[in-house]
Backbone of each chain as nested JSON, in Angstrom:
{
  "chains": [
    {"id": "A", "residues": [
      {"number": 1, "name": "MET", "atoms": {"N": [97.891, 82.224, 104.482], "CA": [97.116, 83.241, 105.226], "C": [97.671, 84.431, 105.64]}},
      {"number": 2, "name": "ALA", "atoms": {"N": [98.871, 83.943, 106.326], "CA": [99.68, 84.947, 106.896], "C": [100.216, 85.892, 106.171]}},
      {"number": 3, "name": "GLN", "atoms": {"N": [100.517, 85.39, 104.572], "CA": [101.283, 86.284, 103.436], "C": [99.98, 87.331, 103.265]}},
      {"number": 4, "name": "LEU", "atoms": {"N": [99.115, 87.182, 103.096], "CA": [97.638, 87.729, 102.671], "C": [97.468, 88.918, 103.986]}},
      {"number": 5, "name": "ARG", "atoms": {"N": [97.54, 88.427, 104.937], "CA": [97.318, 89.377, 106.31], "C": [98.445, 90.395, 106.099]}},
      {"number": 6, "name": "HIS", "atoms": {"N": [99.79, 90.12, 106.026], "CA": [100.975, 90.788, 106.144], "C": [100.579, 91.819, 105.056]}},
      {"number": 7, "name": "LYS", "atoms": {"N": [100.285, 91.422, 103.891], "CA": [100.347, 92.319, 102.644], "C": [98.818, 93.065, 102.462]}},
      {"number": 8, "name": "ALA", "atoms": {"N": [97.971, 92.862, 103.546], "CA": [96.611, 93.559, 103.483], "C": [96.768, 95.039, 103.08]}},
      {"number": 9, "name": "ALA", "atoms": {"N": [97.663, 95.603, 103.452], "CA": [97.844, 97.255, 103.465], "C": [98.187, 97.415, 101.783]}},
      {"number": 10, "name": "ASP", "atoms": {"N": [99.008, 96.288, 101.41], "CA": [99.727, 96.595, 100.065], "C": [98.305, 96.479, 98.892]}},
      {"number": 11, "name": "PHE", "atoms": {"N": [97.419, 95.416, 99.287], "CA": [96.291, 95.014, 98.609], "C": [95.522, 96.241, 98.377]}},
      {"number": 12, "name": "LYS", "atoms": {"N": [95.322, 96.921, 99.497], "CA": [94.294, 97.949, 99.73], "C": [94.989, 99.148, 98.755]}},
      {"number": 13, "name": "LYS", "atoms": {"N": [96.414, 99.447, 99.037], "CA": [97.008, 100.403, 98.181], "C": [97.098, 100.083, 96.755]}},
      {"number": 14, "name": "ALA", "atoms": {"N": [97.03, 98.937, 96.39], "CA": [96.788, 98.61, 95.018], "C": [95.487, 98.65, 94.529]}},
      {"number": 15, "name": "GLY", "atoms": {"N": [94.23, 99.093, 95.3], "CA": [93.031, 99.125, 94.797], "C": [92.202, 97.988, 94.698]}},
      {"number": 16, "name": "ALA", "atoms": {"N": [92.783, 96.954, 95.398], "CA": [92.195, 95.623, 95.221], "C": [91.405, 95.021, 96.523]}},
      {"number": 17, "name": "ARG", "atoms": {"N": [90.593, 94.416, 96.427], "CA": [89.65, 93.823, 97.571], "C": [90.104, 92.554, 97.669]}},
      {"number": 18, "name": "VAL", "atoms": {"N": [90.608, 92.015, 98.734], "CA": [90.688, 90.541, 98.968], "C": [89.493, 89.959, 99.366]}},
      {"number": 19, "name": "VAL", "atoms": {"N": [88.93, 88.719, 98.816], "CA": [87.793, 88.244, 99.283], "C": [88.117, 86.823, 99.352]}},
      {"number": 20, "name": "LEU", "atoms": {"N": [87.784, 86.196, 100.549], "CA": [88.21, 84.674, 100.669], "C": [87.088, 83.838, 100.603]}},
      {"number": 21, "name": "VAL", "atoms": {"N": [87.057, 82.621, 100.057], "CA": [86.029, 81.777, 99.916], "C": [86.402, 80.55, 100.591]}},
      {"number": 22, "name": "GLY", "atoms": {"N": [85.633, 79.981, 101.61], "CA": [85.942, 78.915, 102.388], "C": [84.95, 77.726, 102.388]}},
      {"number": 23, "name": "MET", "atoms": {"N": [85.158, 76.778, 102.865], "CA": [84.011, 75.63, 102.855], "C": [83.366, 75.564, 104.169]}},
      {"number": 24, "name": "GLY", "atoms": {"N": [83.576, 76.463, 105.263], "CA": [82.91, 76.435, 106.385], "C": [81.538, 77.342, 106.514]}},
      {"number": 25, "name": "PRO", "atoms": {"N": [80.798, 77.063, 107.551], "CA": [79.639, 77.785, 107.738], "C": [79.897, 79.181, 108.365]}},
      {"number": 26, "name": "PRO", "atoms": {"N": [78.849, 80.248, 108.254], "CA": [79.231, 81.375, 108.691], "C": [80.028, 81.376, 110.07]}},
      {"number": 27, "name": "LYS", "atoms": {"N": [79.711, 80.807, 111.069], "CA": [80.24, 80.89, 112.532], "C": [81.606, 80.343, 112.318]}},
      {"number": 28, "name": "GLU", "atoms": {"N": [81.887, 79.127, 111.677], "CA": [83.298, 78.937, 111.632], "C": [84.225, 79.756, 110.773]}},
      {"number": 29, "name": "SER", "atoms": {"N": [83.625, 80.294, 109.66], "CA": [84.211, 81.145, 109.075], "C": [84.732, 82.659, 109.874]}},
      {"number": 30, "name": "GLU", "atoms": {"N": [83.819, 82.918, 110.445], "CA": [83.941, 84.325, 111.432], "C": [85.27, 83.891, 112.494]}},
      {"number": 31, "name": "GLU", "atoms": {"N": [85.161, 82.892, 113.111], "CA": [85.981, 82.296, 114.13], "C": [87.525, 82.303, 113.272]}},
      {"number": 32, "name": "PHE", "atoms": {"N": [87.384, 81.658, 111.976], "CA": [88.605, 81.701, 111.255], "C": [89.423, 82.814, 110.942]}},
      {"number": 33, "name": "LEU", "atoms": {"N": [88.357, 84.059, 110.522], "CA": [88.951, 85.508, 110.388], "C": [89.354, 85.966, 111.625]}},
      {"number": 34, "name": "GLU", "atoms": {"N": [88.839, 85.697, 112.751], "CA": [89.226, 86.095, 114.04], "C": [90.551, 85.714, 114.569]}},
      {"number": 35, "name": "LYS", "atoms": {"N": [90.62, 84.524, 114.279], "CA": [91.867, 83.541, 114.698], "C": [92.898, 83.99, 114.152]}},
      {"number": 36, "name": "PHE", "atoms": {"N": [92.93, 84.354, 112.73], "CA": [94.048, 84.517, 111.977], "C": [94.071, 86.085, 111.63]}},
      {"number": 37, "name": "SER", "atoms": {"N": [93.597, 87.032, 112.232], "CA": [93.16, 88.364, 112.216], "C": [93.139, 88.665, 110.709]}},
      {"number": 38, "name": "LEU", "atoms": {"N": [92.342, 88.427, 109.95], "CA": [92.217, 88.598, 108.537], "C": [91.334, 89.581, 108.336]}},
      {"number": 39, "name": "PRO", "atoms": {"N": [91.681, 90.676, 107.782], "CA": [90.691, 91.87, 107.602], "C": [90.194, 91.856, 106.339]}},
      {"number": 40, "name": "PHE", "atoms": {"N": [89.195, 90.501, 105.953], "CA": [88.907, 90.402, 104.659], "C": [87.51, 89.838, 104.68]}},
      {"number": 41, "name": "ASP", "atoms": {"N": [86.792, 89.919, 103.61], "CA": [85.297, 89.465, 103.585], "C": [85.599, 87.94, 103.228]}},
      {"number": 42, "name": "MET", "atoms": {"N": [84.505, 87.213, 103.76], "CA": [84.789, 85.725, 103.624], "C": [83.449, 85.193, 102.879]}},
      {"number": 43, "name": "VAL", "atoms": {"N": [83.283, 84.65, 102.063], "CA": [82.235, 83.782, 101.244], "C": [82.269, 82.38, 101.86]}},
      {"number": 44, "name": "CYS", "atoms": {"N": [81.034, 81.966, 102.232], "CA": [80.838, 80.611, 102.839], "C": [80.25, 79.693, 101.795]}},
      {"number": 45, "name": "ASP", "atoms": {"N": [81.063, 78.644, 101.654], "CA": [80.667, 77.841, 100.302], "C": [80.71, 76.446, 100.92]}},
      {"number": 46, "name": "PRO", "atoms": {"N": [79.758, 75.824, 101.949], "CA": [80.056, 74.82, 102.394], "C": [79.634, 73.467, 101.383]}},
      {"number": 47, "name": "ASP", "atoms": {"N": [78.807, 73.757, 100.456], "CA": [78.669, 72.762, 99.401], "C": [79.639, 72.672, 98.474]}},
      {"number": 48, "name": "ARG", "atoms": {"N": [80.447, 73.739, 98.337], "CA": [81.639, 73.874, 97.504], "C": [81.066, 73.881, 95.962]}},
      {"number": 49, "name": "LYS", "atoms": {"N": [80.009, 74.572, 95.921], "CA": [79.287, 74.825, 94.596], "C": [80.531, 75.942, 93.729]}},
      {"number": 50, "name": "LEU", "atoms": {"N": [80.675, 76.776, 94.5], "CA": [81.519, 77.961, 94.145], "C": [82.97, 77.308, 93.544]}},
      {"number": 51, "name": "TYR", "atoms": {"N": [83.29, 76.537, 94.485], "CA": [84.765, 75.88, 93.958], "C": [84.628, 75.066, 92.763]}},
      {"number": 52, "name": "ASP", "atoms": {"N": [83.474, 74.554, 92.415], "CA": [83.131, 73.733, 91.534], "C": [82.94, 74.519, 90.254]}},
      {"number": 53, "name": "ALA", "atoms": {"N": [82.224, 75.709, 90.507], "CA": [82.035, 76.541, 89.53], "C": [83.22, 77.256, 88.839]}},
      {"number": 54, "name": "TYR", "atoms": {"N": [84.246, 77.362, 89.843], "CA": [85.39, 78.332, 89.382], "C": [86.441, 77.192, 88.844]}},
      {"number": 55, "name": "GLY", "atoms": {"N": [86.102, 75.905, 89.027], "CA": [87.19, 74.983, 88.709], "C": [88.231, 74.555, 89.382]}},
      {"number": 56, "name": "LEU", "atoms": {"N": [88.156, 74.899, 90.634], "CA": [89.116, 74.347, 91.772], "C": [89.162, 72.692, 91.689]}},
      {"number": 57, "name": "LYS", "atoms": {"N": [90.491, 72.41, 91.856], "CA": [90.692, 70.987, 91.818], "C": [90.521, 70.346, 93.153]}},
      {"number": 58, "name": "ARG", "atoms": {"N": [90.365, 69.115, 92.93], "CA": [90.716, 68.335, 94.386], "C": [91.775, 67.24, 93.832]}},
      {"number": 59, "name": "MET", "atoms": {"N": [92.429, 67.047, 95.056], "CA": [93.839, 66.003, 94.692], "C": [93.274, 64.674, 95.13]}},
      {"number": 60, "name": "GLY", "atoms": {"N": [94.102, 63.509, 94.524], "CA": [93.778, 62.308, 94.823], "C": [94.53, 61.775, 96.152]}},
      {"number": 61, "name": "THR", "atoms": {"N": [94.438, 60.714, 96.678], "CA": [94.803, 60.373, 98.035], "C": [96.41, 60.311, 97.933]}},
      {"number": 62, "name": "LEU", "atoms": {"N": [96.837, 60.007, 96.913], "CA": [98.491, 60.073, 96.89], "C": [99.157, 61.174, 96.86]}},
      {"number": 63, "name": "GLY", "atoms": {"N": [98.159, 62.451, 96.589], "CA": [98.633, 63.722, 96.644], "C": [99.271, 64.192, 98.165]}},
      {"number": 64, "name": "PHE", "atoms": {"N": [98.839, 63.352, 99.174], "CA": [99.458, 63.77, 100.185], "C": [101.173, 63.489, 100.379]}},
      {"number": 65, "name": "LEU", "atoms": {"N": [101.485, 62.59, 99.444], "CA": [102.721, 61.795, 99.564], "C": [103.773, 62.787, 98.508]}},
      {"number": 66, "name": "SER", "atoms": {"N": [103.164, 63.929, 97.805], "CA": [103.819, 64.437, 96.95], "C": [105.178, 64.966, 97.645]}},
      {"number": 67, "name": "PRO", "atoms": {"N": [106.358, 64.892, 97.138], "CA": [107.616, 65.411, 97.342], "C": [107.391, 66.965, 97.804]}},
      {"number": 68, "name": "SER", "atoms": {"N": [106.851, 67.815, 97.044], "CA": [106.814, 68.952, 97.212], "C": [105.952, 69.3, 98.272]}},
      {"number": 69, "name": "LEU", "atoms": {"N": [104.935, 68.72, 98.562], "CA": [103.859, 68.837, 99.911], "C": [104.945, 68.665, 101.126]}},
      {"number": 70, "name": "VAL", "atoms": {"N": [105.724, 67.409, 101.173], "CA": [106.41, 67.096, 102.206], "C": [107.518, 68.295, 102.411]}},
      {"number": 71, "name": "LEU", "atoms": {"N": [108.13, 68.544, 101.423], "CA": [109.147, 69.655, 101.396], "C": [108.47, 71.039, 101.906]}},
      {"number": 72, "name": "LYS", "atoms": {"N": [107.597, 71.394, 101.623], "CA": [106.701, 72.579, 101.907], "C": [106.311, 72.25, 103.397]}},
      {"number": 73, "name": "SER", "atoms": {"N": [105.877, 71.137, 103.688], "CA": [105.451, 71.12, 105.219], "C": [106.703, 71.196, 106.176]}},
      {"number": 74, "name": "LEU", "atoms": {"N": [107.873, 70.577, 105.793], "CA": [109.126, 70.553, 106.644], "C": [109.544, 72.257, 106.501]}},
      {"number": 75, "name": "SER", "atoms": {"N": [109.373, 72.905, 105.465], "CA": [109.917, 74.369, 105.419], "C": [109.187, 75.031, 106.31]}},
      {"number": 76, "name": "THR", "atoms": {"N": [107.772, 74.839, 106.647], "CA": [106.793, 75.39, 107.324], "C": [106.997, 75.214, 108.612]}},
      {"number": 77, "name": "LEU", "atoms": {"N": [107.343, 74.057, 109.146], "CA": [107.648, 73.631, 110.427], "C": [108.961, 74.339, 110.778]}},
      {"number": 78, "name": "ALA", "atoms": {"N": [109.966, 74.39, 109.898], "CA": [111.377, 74.897, 110.179], "C": [111.16, 76.467, 110.567]}},
      {"number": 79, "name": "LYS", "atoms": {"N": [110.158, 76.982, 110.136], "CA": [110.187, 78.415, 110.122], "C": [109.296, 78.718, 111.548]}},
      {"number": 80, "name": "GLY", "atoms": {"N": [108.864, 77.577, 112.176], "CA": [108.347, 77.705, 113.583], "C": [106.935, 77.84, 113.388]}},
      {"number": 81, "name": "ASN", "atoms": {"N": [106.233, 77.841, 112.261], "CA": [104.808, 77.84, 112.008], "C": [104.294, 76.443, 112.409]}},
      {"number": 82, "name": "LEU", "atoms": {"N": [103.496, 76.09, 113.148], "CA": [102.714, 74.984, 113.489], "C": [101.457, 75.057, 112.576]}},
      {"number": 83, "name": "MET", "atoms": {"N": [101.307, 73.842, 111.947], "CA": [100.099, 73.661, 111.113], "C": [99.161, 73.045, 112.075]}},
      {"number": 84, "name": "GLY", "atoms": {"N": [97.669, 73.707, 111.87], "CA": [96.787, 73.407, 112.814], "C": [96.227, 72.155, 112.134]}},
      {"number": 85, "name": "ILE", "atoms": {"N": [95.008, 71.546, 112.781], "CA": [94.157, 70.553, 112.379], "C": [93.139, 71.04, 111.262]}},
      {"number": 86, "name": "PRO", "atoms": {"N": [93.484, 70.555, 109.999], "CA": [92.535, 70.815, 109.092], "C": [91.186, 70.592, 109.305]}},
      {"number": 87, "name": "GLU", "atoms": {"N": [90.324, 71.422, 108.908], "CA": [88.681, 71.31, 108.981], "C": [88.229, 71.347, 107.473]}},
      {"number": 88, "name": "GLY", "atoms": {"N": [87.495, 70.408, 107.289], "CA": [86.887, 70.668, 105.946], "C": [87.407, 69.629, 105.014]}},
      {"number": 89, "name": "ASP", "atoms": {"N": [87.31, 69.766, 103.742], "CA": [87.654, 68.795, 102.86], "C": [89.04, 68.947, 102.558]}},
      {"number": 90, "name": "VAL", "atoms": {"N": [89.806, 67.962, 103.215], "CA": [91.467, 68.061, 103.081], "C": [91.875, 67.846, 101.546]}},
      {"number": 91, "name": "LYS", "atoms": {"N": [91.292, 67.121, 100.853], "CA": [91.639, 67.1, 99.302], "C": [91.255, 68.209, 98.574]}},
      {"number": 92, "name": "GLN", "atoms": {"N": [90.71, 69.203, 99.066], "CA": [90.216, 70.213, 98.214], "C": [91.612, 71.365, 97.939]}},
      {"number": 93, "name": "LEU", "atoms": {"N": [91.909, 71.737, 96.649], "CA": [93.107, 72.783, 96.426], "C": [92.59, 73.95, 96.553]}},
      {"number": 94, "name": "ALA", "atoms": {"N": [93.522, 74.986, 96.557], "CA": [93.286, 76.429, 96.689], "C": [93.465, 76.816, 95.049]}},
      {"number": 95, "name": "GLY", "atoms": {"N": [93.03, 78.274, 95.138], "CA": [93.283, 78.899, 93.934], "C": [93.074, 80.332, 94.117]}},
      {"number": 96, "name": "VAL", "atoms": {"N": [93.355, 81.038, 93.085], "CA": [93.351, 82.45, 93.196], "C": [92.883, 83.112, 91.731]}},
      {"number": 97, "name": "PHE", "atoms": {"N": [91.875, 84.035, 91.847], "CA": [91.462, 84.794, 90.86], "C": [91.561, 86.139, 91.001]}},
      {"number": 98, "name": "ILE", "atoms": {"N": [91.843, 87.069, 89.83], "CA": [91.894, 88.323, 90.302], "C": [90.869, 88.897, 88.883]}},
      {"number": 99, "name": "ILE", "atoms": {"N": [89.859, 89.742, 89.408], "CA": [88.416, 89.918, 88.512], "C": [88.435, 91.509, 88.575]}},
      {"number": 100, "name": "ASP", "atoms": {"N": [88.447, 92.012, 87.509], "CA": [88.504, 93.618, 87.129], "C": [87.176, 94.005, 87.418]}},
      {"number": 101, "name": "MET", "atoms": {"N": [87.069, 95.489, 87.403], "CA": [85.78, 96.096, 87.856], "C": [84.777, 95.838, 86.72]}},
      {"number": 102, "name": "THR", "atoms": {"N": [85.204, 95.248, 85.615], "CA": [84.202, 94.914, 84.43], "C": [83.564, 93.395, 84.459]}},
      {"number": 103, "name": "GLY", "atoms": {"N": [84.049, 92.842, 85.519], "CA": [83.698, 91.484, 85.734], "C": [84.558, 90.419, 85.081]}},
      {"number": 104, "name": "HIS", "atoms": {"N": [85.853, 90.817, 84.662], "CA": [86.53, 89.877, 83.685], "C": [87.664, 89.319, 84.326]}},
      {"number": 105, "name": "VAL", "atoms": {"N": [88.195, 88.272, 84.46], "CA": [89.114, 87.618, 84.866], "C": [90.609, 87.929, 84.52]}},
      {"number": 106, "name": "GLY", "atoms": {"N": [91.455, 88.537, 85.177], "CA": [92.724, 89.085, 84.6], "C": [93.932, 87.873, 85.008]}},
      {"number": 107, "name": "PHE", "atoms": {"N": [93.588, 87.362, 86.027], "CA": [94.5, 86.257, 86.564], "C": [93.994, 85.179, 86.981]}},
      {"number": 108, "name": "ARG", "atoms": {"N": [94.634, 84.166, 87.068], "CA": [94.099, 82.771, 87.368], "C": [95.094, 81.928, 87.902]}},
      {"number": 109, "name": "HIS", "atoms": {"N": [95.22, 81.306, 89.353], "CA": [95.945, 80.329, 89.405], "C": [95.135, 79.068, 90.333]}},
      {"number": 110, "name": "LEU", "atoms": {"N": [95.259, 78.043, 89.621], "CA": [94.486, 76.97, 90.26], "C": [95.629, 75.837, 90.719]}},
      {"number": 111, "name": "SER", "atoms": {"N": [95.781, 75.528, 91.975], "CA": [96.815, 75.025, 92.676], "C": [96.674, 73.569, 92.096]}},
      {"number": 112, "name": "ALA", "atoms": {"N": [97.777, 72.971, 91.819], "CA": [98.048, 71.586, 91.195], "C": [98.184, 70.589, 92.557]}},
      {"number": 113, "name": "ASP", "atoms": {"N": [98.626, 71.13, 93.618], "CA": [98.637, 70.103, 94.832], "C": [99.105, 71.375, 95.875]}},
      {"number": 114, "name": "PRO", "atoms": {"N": [98.903, 70.692, 97.087], "CA": [98.494, 71.662, 98.39], "C": [99.964, 72.559, 98.597]}},
      {"number": 115, "name": "ALA", "atoms": {"N": [101.038, 72.283, 98.147], "CA": [102.31, 73.207, 98.227], "C": [102.325, 74.213, 97.106]}},
      {"number": 116, "name": "ASP", "atoms": {"N": [101.454, 74.058, 96.072], "CA": [101.271, 75.212, 94.915], "C": [100.31, 76.017, 95.171]}},
      {"number": 117, "name": "PHE", "atoms": {"N": [100.704, 77.15, 95.404], "CA": [99.644, 78.284, 95.749], "C": [100.564, 79.488, 95.24]}},
      {"number": 118, "name": "ALA", "atoms": {"N": [99.593, 80.582, 94.726], "CA": [100.145, 81.869, 94.272], "C": [100.494, 82.842, 95.636]}},
      {"number": 119, "name": "SER", "atoms": {"N": [101.714, 83.138, 95.662], "CA": [102.092, 83.91, 96.805], "C": [101.674, 85.319, 96.708]}},
      {"number": 120, "name": "ALA", "atoms": {"N": [101.25, 85.956, 97.99], "CA": [100.987, 87.309, 97.938], "C": [101.76, 88.145, 97.094]}},
      {"number": 121, "name": "LYS", "atoms": {"N": [103.082, 87.985, 97.017], "CA": [103.995, 88.717, 96.191], "C": [103.641, 88.657, 94.635]}},
      {"number": 122, "name": "ASN", "atoms": {"N": [103.433, 87.182, 94.342], "CA": [102.898, 87.134, 92.957], "C": [101.567, 87.669, 92.347]}},
      {"number": 123, "name": "ILE", "atoms": {"N": [100.574, 87.808, 93.407], "CA": [99.348, 88.255, 93.293], "C": [99.455, 89.919, 93.075]}},
      {"number": 124, "name": "LEU", "atoms": {"N": [100.118, 90.367, 93.799], "CA": [100.509, 91.97, 93.759], "C": [101.112, 92.26, 92.477]}},
      {"number": 125, "name": "ALA", "atoms": {"N": [102.111, 91.481, 92.051], "CA": [102.712, 91.697, 90.951], "C": [101.705, 91.691, 89.58]}},
      {"number": 126, "name": "ALA", "atoms": {"N": [100.765, 90.516, 89.787], "CA": [99.756, 90.442, 88.77], "C": [98.739, 91.668, 88.859]}},
      {"number": 127, "name": "LEU", "atoms": {"N": [98.686, 92.014, 89.839], "CA": [97.727, 93.476, 89.885], "C": [98.404, 94.434, 89.582]}},
      {"number": 128, "name": "LYS", "atoms": {"N": [99.629, 94.564, 89.669], "CA": [100.369, 95.86, 88.98], "C": [100.319, 95.606, 87.502]}},
      {"number": 129, "name": "GLY", "atoms": {"N": [100.555, 94.341, 87.036], "CA": [100.528, 94.194, 85.624], "C": [99.246, 94.671, 85.017]}},
      {"number": 130, "name": "LEU", "atoms": {"N": [98.198, 94.22, 85.559], "CA": [97.018, 94.522, 85.187], "C": [96.476, 95.936, 85.088]}},
      {"number": 131, "name": "GLY", "atoms": {"N": [97.302, 96.894, 85.84], "CA": [96.974, 98.215, 86.02], "C": [95.538, 98.427, 86.351]}},
      {"number": 132, "name": "LYS", "atoms": {"N": [95.072, 97.75, 87.494], "CA": [93.842, 98.109, 87.802], "C": [93.66, 99.342, 88.659]}},
      {"number": 133, "name": "LYS", "atoms": {"N": [92.319, 99.77, 88.826], "CA": [92.118, 100.985, 89.163], "C": [91.01, 101.111, 90.18]}},
      {"number": 134, "name": "SER", "atoms": {"N": [90.783, 101.507, 91.246], "CA": [89.876, 101.63, 92.309], "C": [89.015, 102.971, 91.962]}},
      {"number": 135, "name": "VAL", "atoms": {"N": [87.756, 103.055, 92.055], "CA": [86.817, 104.131, 91.926], "C": [86.444, 104.739, 93.487]}},
      {"number": 136, "name": "SER", "atoms": {"N": [86.613, 103.918, 94.259], "CA": [86.201, 104.031, 95.577], "C": [87.115, 105.242, 96.242]}}
    ]},
    {"id": "B", "residues": [
      {"number": 1, "name": "MET", "atoms": {"N": [84.594, 76.739, 84.224], "CA": [85.64, 77.596, 84.881], "C": [86.134, 78.824, 84.223]}},
      {"number": 2, "name": "PRO", "atoms": {"N": [86.009, 79.946, 84.786], "CA": [86.265, 81.176, 83.86], "C": [87.738, 81.319, 83.533]}},
      {"number": 3, "name": "ASP", "atoms": {"N": [87.794, 81.559, 82.104], "CA": [89.299, 81.486, 81.698], "C": [89.705, 83.125, 81.973]}},
      {"number": 4, "name": "ILE", "atoms": {"N": [90.903, 83.296, 81.604], "CA": [91.588, 84.709, 81.397], "C": [90.765, 85.505, 80.423]}},
      {"number": 5, "name": "HIS", "atoms": {"N": [90.573, 86.627, 80.724], "CA": [89.66, 87.352, 79.675], "C": [88.381, 87.209, 79.578]}},
      {"number": 6, "name": "LYS", "atoms": {"N": [87.91, 86.291, 80.402], "CA": [86.344, 86.017, 80.307], "C": [85.909, 86.555, 81.458]}},
      {"number": 7, "name": "LYS", "atoms": {"N": [84.56, 86.526, 81.27], "CA": [83.48, 86.93, 82.438], "C": [83.576, 86.114, 83.682]}},
      {"number": 8, "name": "ALA", "atoms": {"N": [83.835, 86.599, 84.85], "CA": [83.655, 85.551, 85.914], "C": [82.346, 85.274, 86.312]}},
      {"number": 9, "name": "ILE", "atoms": {"N": [82.374, 84.231, 86.864], "CA": [80.887, 83.543, 87.313], "C": [80.561, 84.55, 88.352]}},
      {"number": 10, "name": "ASP", "atoms": {"N": [79.21, 84.63, 88.191], "CA": [78.592, 85.308, 89.265], "C": [77.52, 84.649, 90.179]}},
      {"number": 11, "name": "ARG", "atoms": {"N": [77.445, 84.589, 91.35], "CA": [76.463, 83.865, 92.067], "C": [75.955, 84.68, 93.395]}},
      {"number": 12, "name": "LYS", "atoms": {"N": [74.902, 84.374, 93.733], "CA": [74.375, 84.989, 94.922], "C": [75.35, 84.251, 96.173]}},
      {"number": 13, "name": "VAL", "atoms": {"N": [75.84, 84.625, 97.045], "CA": [76.801, 83.759, 98.08], "C": [76.302, 84.382, 99.394]}},
      {"number": 14, "name": "LEU", "atoms": {"N": [76.726, 83.272, 100.387], "CA": [76.433, 83.547, 101.803], "C": [77.75, 84.163, 102.315]}},
      {"number": 15, "name": "LEU", "atoms": {"N": [77.795, 85.136, 103.094], "CA": [78.941, 85.56, 103.605], "C": [78.968, 85.247, 105.263]}},
      {"number": 16, "name": "SER", "atoms": {"N": [80.388, 85.43, 105.666], "CA": [80.514, 85.124, 107.075], "C": [79.773, 85.664, 108.112]}},
      {"number": 17, "name": "ASP", "atoms": {"N": [79.162, 86.845, 107.901], "CA": [78.468, 87.442, 108.753], "C": [76.819, 87.144, 108.627]}},
      {"number": 18, "name": "GLY", "atoms": {"N": [76.557, 86.277, 108.021], "CA": [75.324, 85.796, 107.799], "C": [74.425, 86.507, 106.429]}},
      {"number": 19, "name": "SER", "atoms": {"N": [75.091, 87.358, 105.905], "CA": [74.223, 88.249, 104.854], "C": [74.478, 87.503, 103.476]}},
      {"number": 20, "name": "GLN", "atoms": {"N": [73.856, 87.874, 102.506], "CA": [73.942, 87.378, 101.087], "C": [74.061, 88.594, 100.22]}},
      {"number": 21, "name": "LYS", "atoms": {"N": [74.779, 88.266, 99.377], "CA": [75.088, 89.253, 98.344], "C": [75.593, 88.636, 96.817]}},
      {"number": 22, "name": "LYS", "atoms": {"N": [75.359, 89.193, 95.86], "CA": [75.992, 88.597, 94.578], "C": [77.506, 88.898, 94.578]}},
      {"number": 23, "name": "LEU", "atoms": {"N": [78.149, 87.944, 94.174], "CA": [79.651, 88.135, 94.072], "C": [80.08, 89.362, 92.952]}},
      {"number": 24, "name": "SER", "atoms": {"N": [79.388, 89.898, 92.19], "CA": [79.55, 90.867, 91.306], "C": [79.764, 92.242, 92.336]}},
      {"number": 25, "name": "GLN", "atoms": {"N": [78.883, 92.366, 93.263], "CA": [78.871, 93.524, 93.968], "C": [80.132, 93.831, 94.599]}},
      {"number": 26, "name": "PHE", "atoms": {"N": [80.971, 92.642, 94.694], "CA": [82.322, 93.048, 95.309], "C": [83.386, 94.043, 94.346]}},
      {"number": 27, "name": "TRP", "atoms": {"N": [82.946, 93.365, 92.969], "CA": [83.909, 93.966, 91.92], "C": [83.265, 95.092, 91.131]}},
      {"number": 28, "name": "GLU", "atoms": {"N": [82.082, 95.653, 91.766], "CA": [81.691, 96.783, 91.386], "C": [82.319, 97.934, 91.267]}},
      {"number": 29, "name": "LYS", "atoms": {"N": [83.08, 97.995, 92.338], "CA": [83.747, 99.242, 92.507], "C": [85.419, 99.17, 92.869]}},
      {"number": 30, "name": "GLU", "atoms": {"N": [85.667, 98.121, 92.823], "CA": [87.225, 97.768, 92.992], "C": [87.617, 96.38, 92.39]}},
      {"number": 31, "name": "THR", "atoms": {"N": [88.635, 96.207, 92.04], "CA": [89.294, 94.783, 91.493], "C": [89.102, 93.757, 92.899]}},
      {"number": 32, "name": "VAL", "atoms": {"N": [88.965, 92.735, 92.399], "CA": [88.692, 91.841, 93.381], "C": [89.708, 90.696, 93.415]}},
      {"number": 33, "name": "VAL", "atoms": {"N": [90.531, 90.227, 94.495], "CA": [91.275, 88.998, 94.465], "C": [90.298, 87.926, 95.279]}},
      {"number": 34, "name": "LEU", "atoms": {"N": [89.987, 87.176, 94.481], "CA": [89.26, 85.978, 95.068], "C": [90.091, 84.815, 95.603]}},
      {"number": 35, "name": "VAL", "atoms": {"N": [90.235, 84.56, 96.894], "CA": [91.26, 83.423, 97.087], "C": [90.404, 82.357, 97.709]}},
      {"number": 36, "name": "PHE", "atoms": {"N": [90.225, 81.315, 97.066], "CA": [89.572, 79.948, 97.519], "C": [90.905, 79.248, 98.452]}},
      {"number": 37, "name": "ILE", "atoms": {"N": [90.401, 79.06, 99.552], "CA": [91.342, 78.287, 100.429], "C": [90.956, 77.053, 100.678]}},
      {"number": 38, "name": "ARG", "atoms": {"N": [92.223, 76.182, 101.212], "CA": [92.194, 74.989, 101.254], "C": [91.076, 74.281, 102.4]}},
      {"number": 39, "name": "HIS", "atoms": {"N": [91.539, 74.762, 103.332], "CA": [90.78, 74.338, 104.638], "C": [91.063, 75.17, 105.99]}},
      {"number": 40, "name": "PHE", "atoms": {"N": [90.057, 75.094, 106.824], "CA": [90.466, 76.072, 108.286], "C": [91.5, 75.014, 108.991]}},
      {"number": 41, "name": "GLY", "atoms": {"N": [92.687, 75.711, 109.211], "CA": [93.448, 75.011, 109.951], "C": [94.892, 75.669, 109.884]}}
    ]}
  ]
}
């Protein structure tokens, strides 16, 4: 989330609008946006219907023991970023889609495990590659 | 699951401000980066 926040201006400059999808109800979602100062819209999907429709994966119990997750967690702590207490379905994995103005998917990344996510840098590179344009 | 170059799935969704809109309204005027997060925390 911090990456997305730090690159918010770059996304805007690239003519793209970031829309988050979370599993919390509206009140918790607003608190989440405020807590992390995220200047984005947020869709509330407490029943995970949109997660399912977009094919987001859930990890198995052993996923918490994956070496990549352990390494990522240690790296996060080493940078001084404390991890909060997760709320919601901790087995739910993340994902990113870039959807152009014709409604077509130009980029897709479905996380294979919690440590696997598309970085803001990679998303911006994908946007550049797609050559998207804003009409606003 | 929407594949690359295929139409994205459109749904009427609930937003954090309590309003509702179709997802497609987001991409009518600009490209959308739709980010599914793992959890709050």
